[in-house]
N, C-alpha and C positions, 0 to 999 in steps of 0.2 A: 511472555511476549505474544501479541496477537499477530496472526498471519493474514494479510490481505493478498489476494491474487491479482496480479496486474495483467488483465486480459479481458477481452470481450468474447472469448471462445467459450460458449456454454458447455460444450462437451468436456473440456478440460476442467472447468469449474466444478461440474458434477462429479467427475472422477476424484478430485481432491477433497471435495466436500464430503463424499462418502467415507473418507478416512479421518474426518474431523480436522482437516488441515485448512479450513476456510473460515475465518472470522469476519471477512468482508471482502469487497472487490473494489479495485480502482480501474477506471477507464479514462480514456482521453480521446481527442479527435483522431489521432493516429491509429489507436486500437479499434475504434469504430470503423474507420476506413478499411482496416485489415479484415474485419469481420464481414464486410460487404453488406451489412444489414442497416435498416432504419434505426436511428438512434433511440427513438422512443420505444420501438418494438423490442430491441435487444436489451435495453436498460430495464424495461418492465419485466422481461423474462428473468434476467439476472437477479433483480430485486426480489422476485418471487422464489428464487432458489436458496437464498441465504437470509439468515435473520439479521446479520450485522450490516454495517454501513456499506452502501454502494455509491462510489463517487462518480458523478456525472458532471462534465466540464462545460462551463459557458464558453462562448466563442466571441462575444462582444468585447470591445475595448473600453467603452465608456461606462461609468458607474451605473447610470440610469438603465442602460440596456442590459448590463450584467445582472442587475437586480430583477428586471423583468424576466430574463432568461432563467435566472435562478428559481424564481417562483414557479415558472412553467415546468422546469425539471423536477422540482420538489413535489409537484402534483402527480408524478408518475407512480410514486410509492412512498410510504411513510419512512422507509429506511434510506432514502436518498440523502447523500451528503453533496451539497453543491460545491463544485470545485472552481475556484477563482484564482487568477494569477497574482503574484506578489508585486503589484503596482499600487500607486496611490488610489486609482480608481477601483482596483481589486479590493483594497482595504476598506474603501467606502462601501462597496457591495457586501463585504464580509460583515461589517458592522450592522448594516440594515437587515441582512438575511438572518444573522444570528439573533438579532433582537426580535425578529419575526418568528423565532422558534425553530429555525432550520439548522441542521448540521452544516458546517462549512469547512472545507478542506482548502487551505491556502497553499498553492503549489508553486513550483519553480523557485524554491528558497535556496540561496547560495551564501548567505552570511548570517551570523548570529544577530546582527542588528535587525535584519529583515524579520527574523523569527520573533524577536522581542516586539516589534511593531505588530505582527500578526496576532500575537497573544493579547496585546492591549486592545486590538480591534475585535476580540471575541472569537477567534478561530477555534473550532473544535479540534482540527488537526493542522499541523504544519508539516509540509513535505520537503525536507532537504534532499537534494539530488546528489547522492554520493558518487555514482558512476561518472557523471558529467564533470564533477570536480576532479576526479582521478584522471580524466582525459587531459586536463590542463596541468597535470603534475601537482595538484593540490590535494592534500589528504582529507578526503571527505569525512573520515572518522573524527578528525579534530573538530569539525563543525558539529557533528552529533554530540560530542562531549561538551562543547561550549554551550550549546542550546540546553542540554540536560542540566548543567550547572546553573545557568541563568534562571530557568524555569523553577528549579528546586529552591533557589535563593529567595524567590518571591512568591512561591506558591501558585504559579500559574497552572490552570487546569488543562490548557491546550496540550493535546497528546502529540508526541514526536513520532511522525510516520516516516521512517527511513525509506526513501524512494530511490529509483534508478539503481536498484540492487542487481548486480550483474554476476556475482560469484558467491560461492558458499562462504568464502572468507568475509565478504560484506555482511552476510547474514549473521555469522558468528560474532563478528566484532560489534555489530549494532546491538545484539543481545547483551554482550558483555558490558557495553557502555550504558545501557539502560534505555534504549529506544522503546517506546510503548508499543509500537507497531512496526512491522516491515511490510512493504508491498513488493512482491517479486514475481517474475514470470513463472509459469508452471514448471519450466525446465530447471530453474534454479532450485525450487522447492524439492523437486524430485532428486536432484543431484546431492542434496544434503544427506541422503541415506547412504551414499557410496563411501566405502573405505576398503582399500586393498586387503587389510588384515582381516576384515569381516569375510571377504570372499575367500581368502586363503584358509581361514579357520573352518569355514563351512565345507570347503573342499576336503580338508583333512578328516573332519567328522564323518562325512558321507563315505569316504574311502574306508575308514575303520569300521563303519556300520556294515558296509557291504561284506567285509571279511567275517562278520559274525554269522552271516547266512540267515539272519532273523528278519521278520516283518512285523510291523505294528498292526496293519490291517490285512 
Protein backbone atom coordinates (compact mmCIF):
# COMPACT_ATOMS: atom_id res chain seq x y z
CA UNK A 1 0.00 0.00 0.00
CA UNK A 2 1.26 3.46 -0.91
CA UNK A 3 1.21 6.22 1.71
CA UNK A 4 0.28 9.73 0.65
CA UNK A 5 0.53 12.46 3.27
CA UNK A 6 -2.47 14.76 3.50
CA UNK A 7 -0.87 18.08 4.33
CA UNK A 8 0.77 21.18 2.91
CA UNK A 9 3.20 21.41 5.84
CA UNK A 10 6.60 20.88 4.25
CA UNK A 11 8.38 20.26 7.55
CA UNK A 12 6.11 17.32 8.35
CA UNK A 13 6.43 15.97 4.82
CA UNK A 14 10.23 16.12 5.08
CA UNK A 15 10.25 14.27 8.42
CA UNK A 16 8.11 11.39 7.15
CA UNK A 17 9.86 11.29 3.78
CA UNK A 18 13.19 10.72 5.52
CA UNK A 19 11.71 7.51 6.96
CA UNK A 20 10.45 6.29 3.58
CA UNK A 21 6.82 6.89 4.56
CA UNK A 22 5.89 9.24 1.74
CA UNK A 23 4.91 7.91 -1.69
CA UNK A 24 3.00 11.06 -2.56
CA UNK A 25 1.15 14.06 -1.13
CA UNK A 26 -2.41 15.30 -1.29
CA UNK A 27 -3.43 18.91 -0.78
CA UNK A 28 -6.70 20.80 -1.00
CA UNK A 29 -7.81 24.42 -0.58
CA UNK A 30 -8.29 23.95 3.17
CA UNK A 31 -4.75 22.63 3.62
CA UNK A 32 -3.33 25.44 1.48
CA UNK A 33 -5.19 27.95 3.66
CA UNK A 34 -3.80 26.30 6.79
CA UNK A 35 -0.25 26.54 5.40
CA UNK A 36 -0.67 30.29 4.89
CA UNK A 37 1.39 30.12 1.70
CA UNK A 38 0.87 30.79 -2.01
CA UNK A 39 -0.55 27.71 -3.73
CA UNK A 40 1.99 27.68 -6.56
CA UNK A 41 4.94 28.27 -4.25
CA UNK A 42 4.08 25.58 -1.70
CA UNK A 43 2.94 23.06 -4.34
CA UNK A 44 6.19 23.49 -6.27
CA UNK A 45 8.21 22.98 -3.10
CA UNK A 46 6.29 19.83 -2.17
CA UNK A 47 6.58 18.43 -5.70
CA UNK A 48 10.33 18.89 -5.48
CA UNK A 49 10.50 16.99 -2.20
CA UNK A 50 8.83 13.76 -3.32
CA UNK A 51 9.06 11.66 -6.45
CA UNK A 52 5.45 10.48 -6.34
CA UNK A 53 2.20 12.24 -7.22
CA UNK A 54 1.30 15.54 -5.58
CA UNK A 55 -2.40 16.34 -5.80
CA UNK A 56 -3.29 19.98 -6.39
CA UNK A 57 -6.98 20.87 -6.55
CA UNK A 58 -8.90 23.04 -8.99
CA UNK A 59 -11.42 25.48 -7.53
CA UNK A 60 -13.59 26.19 -10.59
CA UNK A 61 -17.02 24.58 -10.96
CA UNK A 62 -17.44 24.57 -14.75
CA UNK A 63 -15.59 22.06 -16.90
CA UNK A 64 -13.86 24.54 -19.20
CA UNK A 65 -12.47 26.49 -16.25
CA UNK A 66 -11.47 23.30 -14.43
CA UNK A 67 -9.55 22.19 -17.49
CA UNK A 68 -7.78 25.54 -17.75
CA UNK A 69 -6.90 25.48 -14.04
CA UNK A 70 -5.80 21.87 -14.35
CA UNK A 71 -3.37 22.65 -17.15
CA UNK A 72 -2.02 25.57 -15.10
CA UNK A 73 -1.50 23.39 -12.02
CA UNK A 74 0.14 20.65 -14.09
CA UNK A 75 2.73 23.17 -15.28
CA UNK A 76 4.05 23.48 -11.71
CA UNK A 77 5.84 20.11 -11.84
CA UNK A 78 5.72 16.85 -13.81
CA UNK A 79 4.45 14.88 -10.81
CA UNK A 80 1.32 16.97 -10.25
CA UNK A 81 -1.98 15.08 -10.13
CA UNK A 82 -4.82 17.47 -10.89
CA UNK A 83 -7.60 17.07 -8.35
CA UNK A 84 -11.17 17.55 -9.59
CA UNK A 85 -14.52 17.07 -7.81
CA UNK A 86 -16.85 14.19 -8.61
CA UNK A 87 -19.43 16.17 -10.56
CA UNK A 88 -20.40 15.94 -14.23
CA UNK A 89 -18.20 18.92 -14.96
CA UNK A 90 -15.46 17.31 -12.92
CA UNK A 91 -15.73 14.14 -15.01
CA UNK A 92 -15.57 16.21 -18.21
CA UNK A 93 -12.41 17.83 -16.90
CA UNK A 94 -11.04 14.44 -15.85
CA UNK A 95 -11.53 13.06 -19.35
CA UNK A 96 -9.89 16.04 -21.03
CA UNK A 97 -6.95 16.27 -18.64
CA UNK A 98 -6.25 12.53 -18.64
CA UNK A 99 -6.33 12.48 -22.44
CA UNK A 100 -3.81 15.33 -22.36
CA UNK A 101 -1.47 13.08 -20.39
CA UNK A 102 -2.03 14.47 -16.89
CA UNK A 103 -2.65 12.43 -13.75
CA UNK A 104 -6.11 13.13 -12.36
CA UNK A 105 -7.36 12.55 -8.82
CA UNK A 106 -11.17 12.57 -8.68
CA UNK A 107 -12.13 13.57 -5.16
CA UNK A 108 -15.18 13.69 -2.90
CA UNK A 109 -16.37 10.18 -3.82
CA UNK A 110 -19.16 8.79 -1.65
CA UNK A 111 -20.65 5.97 -3.73
CA UNK A 112 -19.54 3.01 -5.83
CA UNK A 113 -21.52 4.38 -8.78
CA UNK A 114 -19.52 7.60 -8.63
CA UNK A 115 -16.29 5.58 -8.55
CA UNK A 116 -17.37 3.60 -11.60
CA UNK A 117 -18.06 6.80 -13.54
CA UNK A 118 -14.66 8.24 -12.55
CA UNK A 119 -12.86 5.12 -13.78
CA UNK A 120 -14.73 5.30 -17.09
CA UNK A 121 -13.67 8.94 -17.40
CA UNK A 122 -10.01 7.95 -17.10
CA UNK A 123 -9.24 8.90 -13.49
CA UNK A 124 -5.77 8.00 -12.24
CA UNK A 125 -7.02 8.00 -8.65
CA UNK A 126 -10.45 7.86 -7.05
CA UNK A 127 -10.70 9.33 -3.54
CA UNK A 128 -13.51 7.85 -1.43
CA UNK A 129 -13.92 9.83 1.81
CA UNK A 130 -14.12 7.29 4.63
CA UNK A 131 -14.28 9.60 7.64
CA UNK A 132 -17.07 11.76 6.28
CA UNK A 133 -19.20 8.66 5.65
CA UNK A 134 -18.51 7.49 9.20
CA UNK A 135 -19.79 10.88 10.40
CA UNK A 136 -23.17 9.93 8.86
CA UNK A 137 -23.12 6.46 10.46
CA UNK A 138 -22.32 4.87 7.09
CA UNK A 139 -19.49 2.33 6.99
CA UNK A 140 -16.86 3.89 4.75
CA UNK A 141 -15.04 0.55 4.52
CA UNK A 142 -17.98 -1.00 2.71
CA UNK A 143 -17.52 1.64 0.02
CA UNK A 144 -13.82 0.78 -0.34
CA UNK A 145 -14.70 -2.92 -0.63
CA UNK A 146 -17.41 -2.24 -3.24
CA UNK A 147 -15.08 -0.13 -5.37
CA UNK A 148 -12.33 -2.74 -5.11
CA UNK A 149 -14.68 -5.47 -6.34
CA UNK A 150 -16.02 -3.38 -9.22
CA UNK A 151 -12.58 -2.31 -10.39
CA UNK A 152 -11.26 -5.87 -10.17
CA UNK A 153 -14.31 -7.22 -12.03
CA UNK A 154 -13.56 -5.10 -15.07
CA UNK A 155 -9.83 -4.48 -14.89
CA UNK A 156 -10.01 -0.73 -14.31
CA UNK A 157 -6.56 0.74 -13.72
CA UNK A 158 -7.85 3.63 -11.58
CA UNK A 159 -6.18 3.43 -8.18
CA UNK A 160 -8.31 3.50 -5.02
CA UNK A 161 -6.98 6.30 -2.82
CA UNK A 162 -8.61 5.92 0.60
CA UNK A 163 -9.11 9.47 1.86
CA UNK A 164 -10.49 11.22 4.96
CA UNK A 165 -8.47 8.73 7.02
CA UNK A 166 -8.87 9.75 10.64
CA UNK A 167 -7.79 6.75 12.69
CA UNK A 168 -5.24 3.96 12.66
CA UNK A 169 -8.17 1.54 12.26
CA UNK A 170 -9.09 3.29 9.01
CA UNK A 171 -5.54 2.73 7.79
CA UNK A 172 -5.53 -0.94 8.82
CA UNK A 173 -8.92 -1.71 7.32
CA UNK A 174 -8.14 0.08 4.05
CA UNK A 175 -5.01 -2.01 3.66
CA UNK A 176 -6.88 -5.25 4.46
CA UNK A 177 -9.56 -4.49 1.86
CA UNK A 178 -6.97 -3.67 -0.77
CA UNK A 179 -6.98 0.09 -1.29
CA UNK A 180 -4.02 0.94 -3.52
CA UNK A 181 -3.19 4.11 -1.60
CA UNK A 182 -4.21 5.84 1.59
CA UNK A 183 -3.80 9.51 2.27
CA UNK A 184 -3.67 10.50 5.91
CA UNK A 185 -2.58 13.41 8.09
CA UNK A 186 0.94 13.06 9.51
CA UNK A 187 -0.47 12.48 13.02
CA UNK A 188 -2.36 9.36 11.91
CA UNK A 189 0.70 7.91 10.19
CA UNK A 190 2.78 8.52 13.31
CA UNK A 191 0.08 6.94 15.50
CA UNK A 192 0.33 3.69 13.55
CA UNK A 193 3.58 2.90 15.40
CA UNK A 194 1.96 2.96 18.84
CA UNK A 195 1.00 -0.16 20.81
CA UNK A 196 0.91 -0.49 24.62
CA UNK A 197 2.50 -3.94 24.52
CA UNK A 198 5.47 -2.55 22.60
CA UNK A 199 5.93 0.11 25.28
CA UNK A 200 5.52 -2.44 28.07
CA UNK A 201 7.95 -4.88 26.48
CA UNK A 202 10.58 -2.20 25.97
CA UNK A 203 10.21 -1.07 29.56
CA UNK A 204 10.78 -4.65 30.77
CA UNK A 205 13.80 -5.21 28.53
CA UNK A 206 15.43 -1.97 29.68
CA UNK A 207 14.79 -2.75 33.33
CA UNK A 208 16.40 -6.20 32.96
CA UNK A 209 19.32 -4.72 31.04
CA UNK A 210 19.97 -2.21 33.80
CA UNK A 211 20.23 -5.09 36.27
CA UNK A 212 23.09 -6.65 34.26
CA UNK A 213 25.25 -3.56 34.84
CA UNK A 214 26.53 -3.81 31.29
CA UNK A 215 26.95 -1.22 28.50
CA UNK A 216 27.07 -1.62 24.74
CA UNK A 217 29.01 1.62 24.16
